[in-house]
C-alpha positions as CSV (number, residue, x, y, z in Angstrom):
1,M,75.4,117.7,128.4
2,M,74.8,118.3,124.8
3,I,77.2,116.9,122.2
4,Q,78.3,119.5,119.6
5,V,80.2,118.5,116.5
6,V,82.4,121.2,114.9
7,K,85.1,121.4,112.2
8,L,88.7,121.2,113.5
9,N,90.3,124.7,113.8
10,D,93.6,126.1,115.1
11,Q,92.0,126.7,118.6
12,L,91.1,123.0,118.9
13,S,94.3,121.5,117.5
14,D,96.0,121.0,120.9
15,R,92.9,119.4,122.4
16,Y,92.5,117.2,119.3
17,T,96.2,116.1,119.6
18,S,95.8,115.4,123.4
19,Y,92.7,113.4,122.8
20,L,94.5,111.1,120.3
21,A,97.4,110.7,122.8
22,G,94.9,109.2,125.3
23,R,93.4,106.7,122.8
24,V,94.8,103.1,122.4
25,D,93.1,102.9,119.0
26,A,94.5,106.1,117.4
27,R,96.4,105.6,114.2
28,F,98.7,107.6,112.0
29,G,95.8,108.5,109.8
30,H,94.3,110.6,112.6
31,H,97.5,112.5,113.1
32,L,97.4,116.2,112.0
33,A,100.6,115.5,110.0
34,W,98.8,113.1,107.8
35,G,96.3,115.7,106.8
36,N,99.1,118.1,106.0
37,V,100.7,115.5,103.8
38,L,97.6,114.8,101.8
39,R,96.9,118.5,101.4
40,D,100.4,119.3,100.3
41,T,100.8,116.3,98.0
42,Y,97.4,115.9,96.4
43,G,95.5,119.0,97.3
44,L,92.9,117.3,99.5
45,A,90.8,119.6,101.7
46,V,91.1,118.7,105.4
47,G,87.9,119.1,107.4
48,H,88.3,116.8,110.4
49,L,85.3,116.7,112.8
50,V,85.6,117.1,116.6
51,A,82.8,116.2,119.1
52,L,82.7,118.4,122.2
53,E,80.8,118.1,125.5
54,G,81.3,121.6,126.8
55,D,85.0,122.3,126.2
56,K,86.0,118.6,126.4
57,V,86.8,116.6,123.3
58,V,84.9,113.3,123.4
59,G,85.4,112.2,119.8
60,V,87.1,112.9,116.5
61,C,86.7,111.8,112.9
62,P,89.2,112.4,110.1
63,F,87.4,113.9,107.1
64,F,88.9,114.7,103.7
65,L,87.2,116.2,100.7
66,C,88.3,114.7,97.3
67,K,87.4,116.3,94.0
68,P,88.3,113.7,91.2
69,L,87.8,114.3,87.6
70,F,85.1,111.6,87.4
71,G,82.5,110.5,90.0
72,G,81.9,113.8,91.7
73,A,83.3,115.4,94.9
74,H,83.1,113.1,97.9
75,Y,84.3,112.8,101.5
76,V,86.4,110.0,102.9
77,T,87.9,109.4,106.3
78,N,91.1,108.2,104.7
79,P,91.9,107.9,101.0
80,F,94.8,105.5,101.4
81,P,96.7,103.3,102.4
82,T,94.6,102.0,105.3
83,Y,91.3,102.1,107.1
84,C,90.9,105.0,109.6
85,G,87.6,106.0,111.0
86,P,85.9,107.8,114.0
87,L,87.2,107.6,117.5
88,C,84.7,108.3,120.3
89,D,83.9,108.0,124.0
90,S,80.4,106.6,123.6
91,V,77.7,105.5,121.1
92,D,76.0,108.8,121.4
93,V,79.2,110.6,120.4
94,L,79.6,108.1,117.5
95,N,76.1,108.8,116.2
96,A,76.6,112.6,116.6
97,L,79.8,112.3,114.4
98,L,78.0,110.2,111.8
99,K,75.1,112.6,111.7
100,A,77.5,115.4,111.0
101,V,79.1,113.3,108.2
102,A,75.6,112.7,106.7
103,E,74.7,116.3,106.8
104,A,78.0,117.4,105.1
105,T,77.5,114.6,102.5
106,S,74.1,116.0,101.3
107,S,75.9,118.6,99.2
108,V,78.4,116.1,97.5
109,D,78.2,112.8,95.7
110,H,78.8,110.6,98.7
111,A,81.0,109.8,101.7
112,E,83.0,106.8,102.8
113,V,83.7,106.0,106.4
114,L,86.5,103.5,106.4
115,A,86.6,101.8,109.8
116,P,89.3,99.4,110.9
117,D,86.7,97.6,113.0
118,P,82.9,97.3,112.4
119,L,80.9,100.2,113.8
120,S,78.3,97.7,115.1
121,N,76.7,100.0,117.7
122,A,76.0,102.9,115.4
123,D,72.5,103.9,114.5
124,A,71.8,102.0,111.2
125,K,70.1,105.1,109.6
126,Y,73.5,106.8,109.4
127,L,75.3,103.7,107.8
128,P,72.8,102.3,105.3
129,F,75.5,100.5,103.2
130,Q,78.5,98.5,104.3
131,E,81.1,96.3,102.6
132,G,83.8,94.0,103.9
133,L,86.3,93.9,101.0
134,D,89.6,93.4,102.8
135,Y,91.4,91.7,105.7
136,T,93.8,93.5,108.0
137,F,96.6,91.6,109.6
138,K,97.8,92.6,113.1
139,L,100.6,91.1,115.1
140,N,100.3,91.4,118.9
141,L,103.7,92.4,120.2
142,S,102.9,92.2,123.9
143,A,103.6,88.4,124.0
144,G,107.4,89.1,123.7
145,I,109.8,88.5,120.9
146,E,110.5,84.9,121.7
147,K,106.9,83.8,121.5
148,I,106.4,85.9,118.4
149,Y,109.3,84.1,116.8
150,K,107.9,80.7,117.9
151,N,104.6,81.5,116.1
152,I,106.2,82.4,112.8
153,R,105.7,79.8,110.0
154,V,108.5,77.2,109.9
155,N,109.7,78.0,106.4
156,F,110.0,81.7,107.3
157,K,112.3,80.7,110.2
158,R,114.4,78.8,107.8
159,I,114.7,81.8,105.5
160,L,115.6,84.1,108.4
161,N,118.2,81.7,109.7
162,K,119.8,81.2,106.2
163,S,119.9,84.9,105.6
164,A,121.5,85.6,108.9
165,K,124.4,83.2,108.1
166,L,125.1,84.7,104.7
167,Q,127.6,87.5,104.2
168,G,126.8,90.5,102.2
169,M,123.4,91.8,103.3
170,D,122.8,94.6,105.8
171,L,119.6,96.4,106.9
172,V,119.4,100.2,107.3
173,A,116.7,102.0,109.3
174,D,116.2,105.5,107.8
175,M,114.4,108.0,110.0
176,D,115.1,111.2,108.1
177,G,114.1,110.3,104.5
178,S,117.7,110.2,103.1
179,L,116.9,106.9,101.4
180,V,113.6,107.9,99.8
181,D,115.2,108.1,96.3
182,E,116.6,104.6,96.6
183,F,113.3,103.2,97.9
184,Y,111.4,105.0,95.1
185,K,113.3,103.2,92.4
186,S,112.3,99.8,93.6
187,Y,108.8,101.0,94.5
188,V,108.1,102.2,90.9
189,R,109.5,99.0,89.4
190,I,107.4,96.7,91.6
191,Y,104.2,98.6,91.9
192,G,104.1,99.9,88.3
193,R,106.1,97.5,86.1
194,K,105.3,94.3,88.0
195,H,101.8,94.7,89.5
196,G,100.4,97.4,87.2
197,F,99.4,99.9,89.9
198,I,100.0,103.6,89.5
199,P,102.7,104.4,92.1
200,H,102.4,107.5,94.2
201,V,104.6,110.5,93.5
202,K,107.9,110.6,95.2
203,T,106.8,113.9,96.9
204,L,104.4,111.9,99.0
205,F,107.2,110.1,100.8
206,K,109.3,113.2,101.2
207,N,106.3,115.1,102.6
208,I,105.7,112.3,105.1
209,F,109.2,112.7,106.5
210,A,108.9,116.5,106.5
211,Q,105.5,116.6,108.3
212,F,105.7,113.8,110.9
213,P,107.8,114.0,114.0
214,K,111.2,112.3,113.7
215,G,110.8,108.6,114.2
216,D,107.1,108.4,113.3
217,A,108.1,107.6,109.7
218,R,110.8,105.0,109.1
219,L,112.1,103.4,105.9
220,Y,113.7,100.0,106.4
221,M,116.0,99.3,103.5
222,A,117.9,96.1,102.5
223,R,121.4,96.4,100.9
224,I,123.1,93.4,99.2
225,H,126.8,93.7,98.4
226,G,126.5,97.5,98.7
227,K,123.4,97.9,96.4
228,Y,120.0,98.8,97.8
229,V,117.3,96.4,96.8
230,G,114.3,98.1,98.2
231,G,112.6,98.2,101.6
232,V,109.4,98.8,103.6
233,F,107.9,102.2,104.5
234,T,106.4,102.3,108.0
235,F,104.5,104.6,110.3
236,W,105.3,104.5,114.0
237,S,102.4,106.4,115.7
238,Y,100.6,106.0,119.0
239,N,100.6,102.3,119.9
240,E,101.0,100.8,116.4
241,V,103.6,100.3,113.8
242,Y,102.0,100.3,110.3
243,Y,103.5,98.5,107.3
244,A,102.4,101.0,104.6
245,W,104.3,100.3,101.4
246,S,106.6,97.3,100.7
247,A,108.9,97.3,97.7
248,V,111.7,94.8,98.0
249,E,113.3,93.4,94.9
250,P,113.3,89.5,94.7
251,N,116.6,87.7,95.5
252,N,116.4,84.0,95.8
253,E,119.7,83.7,97.8
254,F,119.1,86.4,100.5
255,Q,115.2,86.8,100.3
256,P,115.6,90.2,101.9
257,A,111.8,90.9,102.4
258,H,111.7,88.4,105.3
259,S,114.7,89.9,107.0
260,V,113.4,93.5,106.7
261,I,110.0,92.5,108.2
262,W,111.6,90.6,111.1
263,R,113.9,93.6,111.9
264,I,110.8,95.9,112.0
265,V,109.0,93.4,114.4
266,Q,112.1,93.2,116.6
267,D,112.5,97.0,116.8
268,A,108.8,97.5,117.4
269,A,108.7,95.0,120.3
270,A,111.9,96.3,121.8
271,Q,110.5,99.9,121.8
272,G,107.2,99.0,123.5
273,Y,104.7,99.2,120.7
274,D,101.6,97.1,121.1
275,W,100.9,96.2,117.5
276,F,102.6,95.6,114.2
277,N,99.9,96.1,111.6
278,M,100.9,94.4,108.3
279,G,98.2,96.3,106.4
280,E,95.4,95.0,104.2
281,S,94.8,92.4,101.6
282,P,91.8,91.9,99.4
283,K,89.9,88.9,100.5
284,T,90.5,87.3,97.0
285,H,94.3,87.6,97.1
286,E,95.2,84.2,98.5
287,S,99.0,84.3,98.2
288,L,99.2,87.6,100.0
289,I,96.9,86.4,102.7
290,R,99.1,83.3,103.3
291,F,102.2,85.4,103.4
292,K,100.8,87.8,106.1
293,E,99.3,85.0,108.1
294,G,102.7,83.3,108.1
295,W,104.0,85.9,110.6
296,G,101.5,84.8,113.3
297,T,99.1,87.7,112.7
298,D,95.4,88.0,113.8
299,I,92.9,88.7,111.0
300,V,90.6,91.7,111.4
301,E,87.8,92.6,109.0
302,P,87.5,96.3,108.4
303,R,84.4,97.9,107.0
304,R,83.8,100.4,104.1
305,Y,80.6,102.3,104.9
306,F,79.0,104.2,102.0
307,I,76.9,107.2,103.0
308,P,74.6,108.5,100.2
309,G,74.7,112.1,98.9
310,K,73.7,112.9,95.4
311,T,74.5,109.3,94.5
312,R,72.1,107.1,96.5
313,E,73.8,103.7,96.2
314,P,77.4,102.5,96.4
315,S,79.6,101.7,93.4
316,P,82.7,99.5,93.3
317,R,86.1,101.0,94.3
318,L,87.8,102.6,91.3
319,F,90.7,100.2,91.2
320,D,88.2,97.3,91.2
321,R,86.4,98.8,88.3
322,V,89.4,99.3,86.1
323,S,91.4,96.2,86.8
324,W,92.0,95.8,83.0
325,A,94.2,98.9,83.2
326,K,96.9,97.0,85.2
327,T,98.1,95.2,82.0
328,I,98.6,98.5,80.2
329,I,100.4,100.2,83.1
330,A,102.8,97.2,83.6
331,S,103.8,97.5,79.9
332,L,105.0,101.1,80.3
333,P,108.5,102.3,81.0
334,S,109.0,103.5,84.6
335,S,109.8,107.0,83.4
336,V,106.5,107.3,81.6
337,I,104.6,106.0,84.7
338,T,106.3,108.5,87.1
339,T,106.2,111.5,84.7
340,F,102.6,111.1,83.5
341,L,100.6,108.7,85.6
342,S,101.7,109.2,89.2
343,P,101.0,113.0,89.2
344,A,97.4,112.2,87.9
345,I,96.6,110.3,91.1
346,R,95.3,113.5,92.6
347,Y,92.5,113.5,90.0
348,F,91.2,110.0,90.9
349,L,91.2,110.0,94.7
């Protein structure tokens, strides 16, 4: 039967959702709620692709149109914070989806297919350029919590044991977004003032809680002597818990980041999730790689595939091209960053 690729519409939404529910590799970035979040927060156009054999959905591909001020309009399968690419029942379906991507890209600057695993069986003519810039760190939860704990780095265990014996720190799991304001204070200080990244607008996090089903977005916060010191923003979708944004203030006595992560792992294992995905790290970021490896994770190498449109060859990612800007951003007050820089993200996606 012939494979037809169409743009997702209201009539296909239920079948699209059912298809994802039957996939072990579906991620939060495939969820219709994520598309709504990006549309409402940053104005991205959502044009997900659906492959059909007759009336049956046999493949899907998230597809967003970005229109930055510089660099030209382009498509991407997920702009942030992780890799999310096509899902399909066969190589023929994959090639049909990639052909549709290439055809759509002919009218824009380029497209990027960001796949969490290499698309090694795809027809090479559809994926002429590829890069492996990052590592992804995944913890298999099926082994059980005792074995997971056994595989944690020894000094991490010491930190967890010490923190457990101290009085004054508690952990809070927020499932309705009531602690977004508290999280955002630490997030801006750490991402902007410490690391020199432009933090997302607070509305992004509020929209996530508004759009996703309750429990699919969770904010794990640490509180020391009654004061919140940051936390980790997570997605709980399909078979995976994804560690999306971490912003935990340093504290040499309690070292709360370790306790927060361990609490997430314990909850994910207890609730039957298959994977805890600790997110990405650039291959050049040695300290972050060591930290994520310390939890007993497996390393996966995602791929960035560049599909030519009006621009025929790939260019470096924007934040790789303007790394010099980090020093300037880090010198600015938090109020300046959130008032003037964060809202401008929509013009650079």
